[in-house]
Residue frames as a rotation matrix with the C-alpha (Angstrom) as fourth column:
MET 1
0.209 -0.813 -0.543 74.21
-0.973 -0.226 -0.037 96.78
-0.093 0.536 -0.839 122.11
PHE 2
0.990 -0.019 -0.139 75.57
-0.010 0.979 -0.204 93.63
0.140 0.204 0.969 120.57
PRO 3
0.511 -0.859 0.038 79.05
0.046 0.072 0.996 92.36
-0.859 -0.507 0.076 121.40
VAL 4
0.893 -0.366 -0.261 81.85
-0.352 -0.206 -0.913 93.20
0.280 0.907 -0.313 119.07
ALA 5
0.693 -0.697 -0.183 85.11
0.719 0.686 0.111 91.31
0.048 -0.208 0.977 118.94
ASN 6
0.557 -0.547 -0.625 88.17
0.134 -0.683 0.718 93.28
-0.819 -0.484 -0.307 120.05
SER 7
-0.458 -0.710 0.536 89.97
0.605 0.193 0.773 92.47
-0.652 0.678 0.341 116.78
ILE 8
0.090 0.569 0.818 87.25
0.959 -0.272 0.084 94.25
0.270 0.776 -0.570 114.83
LEU 9
0.928 0.210 -0.308 87.56
0.310 -0.893 0.325 97.32
-0.207 -0.397 -0.894 117.05
VAL 10
0.144 -0.950 -0.276 91.30
0.149 -0.255 0.955 97.47
-0.978 -0.178 0.105 116.51
ILE 11
-0.501 -0.285 0.817 91.05
0.800 0.208 0.563 96.97
-0.330 0.936 0.124 112.85
SER 12
0.489 0.682 0.544 88.34
0.798 -0.602 0.036 99.71
0.352 0.416 -0.838 112.50
PHE 13
0.750 -0.335 -0.570 90.61
0.132 -0.768 0.626 102.07
-0.648 -0.545 -0.532 114.66
LEU 14
-0.253 -0.957 0.144 93.49
0.314 0.060 0.948 101.37
-0.915 0.285 0.285 112.36
ILE 15
-0.163 0.333 0.929 91.36
0.978 -0.068 0.196 102.01
0.128 0.940 -0.315 109.31
GLY 16
0.862 0.496 -0.103 90.32
0.507 -0.851 0.136 105.33
-0.020 -0.170 -0.985 110.90
VAL 17
0.322 -0.841 -0.435 94.03
0.166 -0.402 0.901 106.17
-0.932 -0.362 0.010 111.47
LEU 18
-0.522 -0.489 0.699 94.71
0.711 0.203 0.673 105.45
-0.471 0.848 0.242 107.78
ILE 19
0.239 0.652 0.720 91.76
0.909 -0.411 0.070 107.63
0.341 0.637 -0.691 106.70
GLY 20
0.863 -0.002 -0.505 92.98
0.304 -0.797 0.521 110.29
-0.404 -0.603 -0.688 109.02
ALA 21
-0.188 -0.979 -0.083 96.37
0.350 -0.146 0.925 110.17
-0.918 0.145 0.370 107.35
ILE 22
-0.421 0.083 0.903 94.75
0.906 -0.007 0.423 110.47
0.041 0.997 -0.073 103.91
ALA 23
0.665 0.731 0.150 92.61
0.706 -0.682 0.191 113.41
0.241 -0.021 -0.970 105.09
GLY 24
0.604 -0.520 -0.605 95.60
0.250 -0.597 0.762 115.06
-0.757 -0.611 -0.230 106.61
SER 25
-0.496 -0.830 0.257 97.64
0.493 -0.026 0.869 114.77
-0.715 0.558 0.422 103.49
LEU 26
-0.142 0.534 0.834 94.81
0.936 -0.202 0.288 116.07
0.322 0.821 -0.471 101.35
SER 27
0.845 0.430 -0.317 94.23
0.526 -0.775 0.350 118.97
-0.096 -0.463 -0.881 103.65
GLY 28
0.137 -0.874 -0.465 98.02
0.152 -0.446 0.882 119.88
-0.979 -0.192 0.072 103.59
LEU 29
-0.604 -0.366 0.708 98.08
0.729 0.106 0.676 119.40
-0.323 0.924 0.203 99.78
ALA 30
0.328 0.830 0.451 95.05
0.895 -0.425 0.132 121.67
0.301 0.361 -0.883 99.38
LEU 31
0.885 -0.025 -0.466 96.41
0.241 -0.830 0.503 124.42
-0.399 -0.557 -0.728 101.63
SER 32
-0.121 -0.991 -0.061 99.96
0.354 -0.101 0.930 124.22
-0.927 0.091 0.363 100.19
SER 33
-0.534 -0.057 0.844 98.71
0.842 -0.127 0.525 124.68
0.077 0.990 0.115 96.62
LEU 34
0.605 0.780 0.159 96.24
0.752 -0.625 0.208 127.44
0.262 -0.006 -0.965 97.83
LEU 35
0.785 -0.389 -0.482 99.12
0.062 -0.725 0.686 129.30
-0.616 -0.568 -0.545 99.53
LYS 36
0.872 -0.457 -0.175 101.39
-0.233 -0.072 -0.970 128.59
0.431 0.886 -0.170 96.67
LEU 37
0.297 -0.760 0.578 103.94
-0.834 0.088 0.544 126.64
-0.465 -0.644 -0.608 98.76
SER 38
-0.465 -0.491 -0.737 106.11
-0.759 0.650 0.045 123.76
0.457 0.580 -0.675 97.57
LEU 39
0.538 0.770 -0.344 104.78
-0.622 0.638 0.455 120.25
0.569 -0.031 0.821 97.96
HIS 40
-0.350 -0.757 -0.552 107.50
-0.097 0.616 -0.782 118.86
0.932 -0.220 -0.289 100.03
GLY 41
-0.954 -0.125 0.273 106.64
-0.278 0.024 -0.960 117.41
0.114 -0.992 -0.057 103.44
ILE 42
-0.033 0.984 -0.173 103.27
-0.782 0.082 0.618 115.95
0.622 0.156 0.767 102.63
TRP 43
-0.103 -0.044 -0.994 104.30
0.289 0.955 -0.072 112.96
0.952 -0.294 -0.085 104.66
LYS 44
-0.957 -0.223 -0.186 104.37
0.247 -0.289 -0.925 115.18
0.152 -0.931 0.332 107.69
ASP 45
-0.553 0.829 0.086 100.87
-0.814 -0.559 0.160 116.28
0.181 0.018 0.983 106.97
SER 46
0.165 0.588 -0.792 99.77
-0.311 0.793 0.524 112.60
0.936 0.160 0.314 106.86
LEU 47
-0.555 -0.403 -0.728 101.51
0.559 0.468 -0.684 111.93
0.617 -0.786 -0.035 110.14
LEU 48
-0.973 0.223 0.059 99.74
-0.203 -0.709 -0.676 114.92
-0.109 -0.670 0.735 111.71
GLY 49
-0.195 0.933 -0.301 96.45
-0.804 0.024 0.594 113.65
0.561 0.358 0.746 110.29
SER 50
0.023 0.068 -0.997 97.01
0.249 0.966 0.072 110.30
0.968 -0.250 0.006 111.99
LEU 51
-0.834 -0.366 -0.414 98.00
0.481 -0.114 -0.869 111.99
0.271 -0.924 0.271 115.18
GLY 52
-0.775 0.593 0.220 94.96
-0.612 -0.790 -0.026 114.19
0.158 -0.155 0.975 115.02
TYR 53
0.099 0.770 -0.630 92.70
-0.405 0.610 0.681 111.11
0.909 0.188 0.373 114.68
VAL 54
-0.174 -0.289 -0.942 94.35
0.644 0.690 -0.330 109.53
0.745 -0.664 0.066 117.77
ILE 55
-0.981 -0.187 -0.044 94.14
0.158 -0.653 -0.741 112.70
0.110 -0.734 0.670 119.76
GLY 56
-0.437 0.890 0.128 90.50
-0.698 -0.426 0.576 113.07
0.567 0.163 0.808 118.91
TRP 57
0.277 0.540 -0.795 89.74
0.071 0.813 0.578 109.63
0.958 -0.217 0.187 120.42
ALA 58
-0.506 -0.524 -0.685 91.77
0.730 0.164 -0.664 110.40
0.460 -0.836 0.300 123.43
ILE 59
-0.919 0.239 0.312 89.82
-0.324 -0.911 -0.256 113.54
0.223 -0.336 0.915 124.00
PHE 60
-0.030 0.956 -0.293 86.66
-0.551 0.229 0.802 111.58
0.834 0.186 0.520 123.65
PHE 61
0.170 0.051 -0.984 87.67
0.559 0.817 0.139 109.01
0.811 -0.574 0.111 126.28
LEU 62
-0.837 -0.499 -0.223 89.01
0.466 -0.438 -0.769 111.78
0.286 -0.748 0.599 128.57
LEU 63
-0.712 0.626 0.318 85.69
-0.612 -0.775 0.156 113.65
0.344 -0.084 0.935 128.41
LEU 64
0.177 0.803 -0.569 83.74
-0.297 0.594 0.747 110.58
0.938 0.037 0.344 128.86
TRP 65
-0.115 -0.338 -0.934 85.75
0.756 0.581 -0.303 109.63
0.645 -0.741 0.189 131.95
LEU 66
-0.930 -0.362 -0.064 85.73
0.309 -0.674 -0.671 113.11
0.199 -0.644 0.739 133.50
SER 67
-0.814 0.578 -0.060 82.28
-0.528 -0.779 -0.339 114.48
-0.243 -0.244 0.939 132.89
LYS 68
-0.480 0.615 0.626 80.06
0.431 0.786 -0.443 111.70
-0.764 0.057 -0.642 131.48
HIS 69
0.658 0.603 -0.451 79.33
-0.154 -0.478 -0.865 113.98
-0.737 0.638 -0.222 128.55
SER 70
-0.225 -0.766 0.603 80.89
0.480 0.451 0.752 113.19
-0.848 0.459 0.266 125.21
LEU 71
-0.099 0.095 -0.991 81.38
-0.816 -0.578 0.026 114.58
-0.570 0.810 0.134 121.75
ASN 72
0.961 0.273 0.036 80.99
-0.178 0.717 -0.674 112.49
-0.209 0.642 0.738 118.65
PRO 73
0.283 -0.940 0.191 84.43
0.042 0.212 0.976 110.77
-0.958 -0.268 0.100 118.47
VAL 74
0.096 -0.293 0.951 84.42
0.912 0.408 0.034 110.43
-0.398 0.865 0.307 114.75
ILE 75
0.765 0.200 0.613 83.73
0.474 -0.819 -0.324 114.04
0.437 0.538 -0.721 113.94
THR 76
0.882 -0.470 -0.013 86.17
-0.308 -0.599 0.739 115.28
-0.355 -0.648 -0.673 116.55
SER 77
0.162 -0.858 0.488 88.92
0.287 0.514 0.808 112.88
-0.944 0.009 0.330 115.35
PHE 78
0.090 -0.125 0.988 88.52
0.995 0.049 -0.084 113.74
-0.038 0.991 0.129 111.59
GLY 79
0.938 0.224 0.265 88.20
0.241 -0.970 -0.033 117.40
0.249 0.095 -0.964 112.44
LEU 80
0.639 -0.769 -0.020 91.58
-0.371 -0.331 0.868 117.30
-0.673 -0.547 -0.497 114.15
ALA 81
0.100 -0.585 0.805 93.01
0.682 0.629 0.373 115.14
-0.725 0.511 0.462 111.33
VAL 82
0.372 0.041 0.927 92.23
0.844 -0.430 -0.320 117.99
0.386 0.902 -0.195 108.98
LEU 83
0.993 0.078 0.087 93.00
0.040 -0.929 0.369 120.92
0.110 -0.363 -0.925 111.37
LEU 84
0.609 -0.792 -0.028 96.53
0.147 0.078 0.986 119.88
-0.779 -0.605 0.164 112.45
PRO 85
-0.155 -0.701 0.696 98.03
0.917 0.159 0.365 119.78
-0.366 0.695 0.619 108.93
GLY 86
0.504 0.392 0.770 96.34
0.659 -0.750 -0.050 123.07
0.558 0.533 -0.636 108.19
ILE 87
0.960 -0.239 -0.146 97.98
-0.041 -0.637 0.770 124.71
-0.277 -0.733 -0.621 111.12
ARG 88
0.193 -0.957 0.215 101.30
0.497 0.284 0.820 123.37
-0.846 -0.051 0.531 109.88
GLU 89
-0.015 -0.089 0.996 100.78
0.991 -0.132 0.003 124.70
0.131 0.987 0.090 106.38
ILE 90
0.852 0.347 0.393 99.87
0.302 -0.937 0.174 128.13
0.429 -0.029 -0.903 107.74
TYR 91
0.707 -0.683 -0.180 103.00
0.069 -0.187 0.980 128.01
-0.703 -0.706 -0.085 109.93
ARG 92
-0.088 -0.756 0.649 105.09
0.820 0.316 0.478 127.21
-0.566 0.574 0.592 106.77
PHE 93
0.350 0.308 0.885 103.48
0.797 -0.594 -0.109 130.04
0.491 0.743 -0.454 104.94
SER 94
0.998 0.051 0.040 104.29
0.022 -0.849 0.527 132.52
0.060 -0.525 -0.849 107.64
ARG 95
0.402 -0.915 0.036 107.87
0.218 0.134 0.967 131.31
-0.889 -0.381 0.253 107.84
SER 96
-0.016 -0.404 0.915 108.27
0.961 0.246 0.126 131.49
-0.276 0.881 0.384 104.09
LYS 97
0.529 0.273 0.804 107.13
0.516 -0.855 -0.048 135.15
0.674 0.440 -0.593 104.01
GLY 98
-0.548 -0.829 -0.106 109.39
0.532 -0.248 -0.810 135.95
0.645 -0.501 0.577 107.06
LEU 99
0.176 0.701 0.691 106.47
-0.304 -0.629 0.716 137.00
0.936 -0.336 0.103 109.19
THR 100
-0.903 -0.401 -0.154 106.77
0.016 0.326 -0.945 137.04
0.429 -0.856 -0.288 112.92
ALA 101
-0.361 0.826 -0.433 103.99
0.905 0.422 0.050 136.53
0.224 -0.373 -0.900 115.45
ARG 102
-0.362 0.158 -0.919 103.99
0.432 -0.845 -0.315 140.23
-0.826 -0.511 0.238 116.26
GLU 103
-0.873 0.040 -0.487 103.39
-0.396 -0.642 0.657 141.14
-0.286 0.766 0.576 112.66
LEU 104
-0.723 0.675 -0.147 100.51
0.419 0.598 0.683 138.68
0.549 0.433 -0.715 112.26
ASN 105
-0.147 0.681 -0.717 98.61
0.904 -0.201 -0.377 140.41
-0.400 -0.704 -0.586 115.19
């Protein structure tokens, strides 16, 4: 491996957080239009996308520290960046229809 400056690592992580926000907002936008929900709160989806990206990297480092086995951090991070806004949109859909958890089962 060749040495990489810390500033380049930080900048690439911040770019990943930005791409996670974009992926989260696109995921929320697609699901809200698919479920015929209003388009308010897209900024929450972008925040959840950013949070999913950060949580994905945290899971990577935790697994690396605990078991010496690791997942691909980029795939995990972007998967969570898309998954968390999707969960929020499904929750919004269930609340808009007045469904409870018991009715969904």
